[in-house]
N, C-alpha and C positions, 0 to 999 in steps of 0.2 A: 470607401474608407479614406478618402483624400484628407479629410480634416484630422483623422487619427495620425497619419504620417506627418502632417504639418505640425501637429502638437509635439510629436517626438523630436522633430528637427529643431523646432523653436524652443523647446524646453519650457513651454508656458506653464504658468501656475494659476491657481485661483479658479479652476473650473468647478462650478457648483454642482453638487450631487442632487439629482432630481428625486432620489429616494433615500431617506435617512436610513443608514445601515442599522440603526437600533430597532427598526421595525421588522427586520428580517432575521429569522433564526439562523444562527451559525450552523455549519455542517457538523454532523456527528460522525463518530467512527464506530464501526461494528467489526467484530473479529470472530472468525471461525478457524480453529486449529484442528486438524485431523492427524493423529499420530497412528501410523500403522504398526504392523508387527515389528518388534525390536530385534528378536532373534538372539540377543546376547545381553548380559547385564550392563555392559558399558553403553550400549545403544539405548537401553531402557533409561539409564541415568541421564544421558544426553537429552532424550526427548522430554523427560520430566522437568529437567532444568530449563529447557527452552520454553516450555509452557508456563512455568512459574515466572520466568523473567518477563515474558510477553504479557502475562496477566498483570504483574505489578506495574509495568510500563503503561499498559492500557488504563488502569485505574488512576494512577498518580499523575500521568503526564497528558493523557488524551481524554480524561473524564469519561471513560467508557463505563456504562452501567453494567451490573452483573448480568442483566437480561440480554445485553448485547454482546456478551463474551461467551462463546461456546467452545468447549474443548472436548474432543472425543479421543479415547485411547484404546489400546488393546484389552484393557482390563474389563472384565465382564460386569463388575459392580461399580456404581458411582463412587467417587472419592473426592477429596479436596482438589485434586488435579483434573478430574474428569466428570462430565455430566452424563456420560454413557459410553458404550462400547463403539468403536469405530467401524461398525458394519456398514455395508453399502446402503441398507435401508435407513439406518440412523443418520448417515451423512445426507441423504436426500431429504430427510425430515428436517435436519438442521438448516439446510438452505431454505426450505419452505418457511421455517420459523423466522429466519432473518428477513425474508422477503416481506413479511407482514409488519416489520418494525422500521424499515428504512424509509427515508424521504429523499426526494430529488436532491442531488448534490452531495449526499452523504458519501463517506469513504467506507468501502467494504474490503477488509483485509482477510484473505484466505491463505492459510499456510498448511502445506502437506509435509509431514515428517515421516521418514521411513526408508525403505529400500525399493528402488524402482526397477522396472523391467519392461520388456515389450518393445514395440516399434510403432511409430506413427500414431494413428488414431487409437490403436489398441494398447498404447502405453499405459502403465498403471503403477500404483504403489501398493505393496503387499498388505492386505487387510485380513482381519479375522473373518473367515468365510469367503464368499465370492468377492473378487477384486473389482473395483470400479475402474473403467477405462477413461482415458483422456477425453474421449467423445462424450461420455456421460457427465464428466465434470463440466464440460463446455455447455451441455444442455441445462445443467443445474444453475449455472451462473448467468445464462442467457436472460432470465427475467430482470436482472439488475441493470437494465439498459440506461436508466436515469441516474445511476450512481457512479462514483469513481472507484472502479474495481482494481484492486492490486492482488494478483494471484501468484503466490510464491510456492513453487514446488522445491523444497529444500532436501528432497530425497536424493539418494545416489541414482545414477542412470536416468536422470529426469529430463534431459535435453529435448527429447521429442515432444514434450508437452507444449513447447513454444509455438510451433506452427499451428497446432490444433486449437490452442486456447486464445491465440492472438486475435484482436479485433480493434477497430478504430476506437480510441478513447480508453482503452484498457491497457494495463501494464501487466506483463507476465515476466516473472523471474524464475530461472531454474538454477540449481546448484551446479549443474554440469552442462556442457555443450552438446553432448551426445548421450545416447543410451548405453554406449560402451564404456563410459567413465563410471565404473562401478566400485572403485575402491572407497574406503571410508572417507567421508567428506568432512571438511572443517567448516564449510560455509554456514551451516545451520547455527552453530554456536556463536560465530562472529557476527552474523546478520542480526540475531536477536539481541546481542550485546549492542550493536549499532543503534538499534531502535531506542535504547535508553541512555546512550552515551552522548555527552555534550561534544566529545571529540568529533563525532560524525557530522555535526552541524558546521559544515565547512565555511559558510559565510557569516556564522555567529549572529544570526538574526533572531534567535530564540525559537525557531521552529525547524522541524526536520522534514525534508522532502524525501520521497522514495528514492530519488536519484542519489542523494547524499548518503543514505543508508547503504545502498547497493555499492557505490564506489568505495566507501569506507571498508565494507566487508570484503570486497574483492581484493583491495590493496593489502588488508591484514592477512588474508589467506596466503597471498603471494609471499609476504614477508616471513610467514611461518615456515613455508617450504624452503625459502632461502636460508633461514637460520639453521635449519637441520640438513642442509645440503641434499635435499630431495628433489627429484624431478616433479614438476607440477602436474598432477594427474586429475585436477578438477578445474574447469574453466566456467565460471558462472556467466549466465547470459541474461540480458535485459532487452525486452522487446521494443520499447519505445522510450528513448531518453528524454524526448521533449515533454511528453505527458508525465513521465516520472518526475521531471523537474518541477512540474506544476502542482502535483498532489502532495499535500502535507497532511499530517495527522492532526485531528482536532484536539482542542484543549487550550488551556491558557498559555499565552505567550510567556516565555521565560526570560525575556530581555530584562537586564537590570534596570534600565531607564524606564520608569512608569509611562512616560509619554510615548516612547518607542513601543512598549508592550501594547498600549491601547491602539496605536496606529496599526500595528501588525494584526491585532484581533479584527479591526475594521477591514483590513485588506483581505483577511481570510473569509469574511462574510461575502465580500464582493466576488472573490474567486469561486465561492460556492454558488453564487448566482450565475456566474459564467458557465459552470458545469451543468447546472440545471437548465439554463437556456439552450445549451448545445444539445441536451437530451430532447428538447422540444422542437428542434430545428425542422424536422420533417413535417410537423403539423402547423408551421407558421408560414406566412407570406414572406418571400425573400427580402423585400424592402423592410418589413417590420423586424425581421430577424437581424439584418445588418445594422439597422438603427439602434436596436437595443444592445447588440454586441459592442458597437462603437461606444455607446454611452458607458458601458461597464468597463471597457478597456481604458478609456480615458480616465475614469474614476480610479482604477487600479494604478495607472501611471501617476496620478496625482498623489495617491497614498504612498507610493514608492518614493517619490521625490521628498515627501514630508518625512518619511522614515530616515532617508539618507541625511536630510538636513538636521534631523534630531540626533544623528550619530549612529543609526542602525544600518544594516545591510552593508557592512564594510568587510 
């Protein structure tokens, strides 16, 4: 990777792309939301609002098709908010359904809403009927090895999901640090708001990274506790800040400058290619993998320079 380091140090420009980005499909985003038992009207309202907000964001900002957005709730009958009941069997079927739609490099966002309990691999979110454990969620998400997986457990008492679900290249977020933080959590509402908020886009480049959404939500939760003079009883956790900073949700760039928006879209395509390449690493010769990774990273660096020169990424 010597040439790559030299490129960064010299700040060179004008590196030609060997593959036109227009020939490669941009990443898509797929969403699965599982809302467990609410237990009280206020929780039911919060879960319904979180699903509605995420659905609207997915459609309008990330260009997610209806067939790539699945929401399961405690309700036994399908509704505008739910395609089915959040039973263990239906959750397994939903993961299988998504696995048939995804392509290499796509983003898969999974969100669990509800009340958590348990410890370690046996941790769970309360569901209608038998509860699924963290180990079972890990087995359901395992087939998505070529995708960029963001697994968010926004339930109370969710902290023990992190060590069970964590894997190289995957981002795991929990609303709490441990299973003992079981008080009503504010993280869910603020995190779903962050997904649709321009305020969360810290670098104002027209695209939202998982890291930006997490940091915004965590900061807003802390501010809420401070405003009401309460002791902070929830501490959200992020498994991998480096990967979280690289994963952005698909859709059209929202930068005001059309030139910047076009460059950002092209960079997203290149970043999708990097994710797909990393998923194929085990099946490639080391030299071929390094050469292709270097080519893509150089191209991304060139796009980033162009974006900054055009007034973006500030």
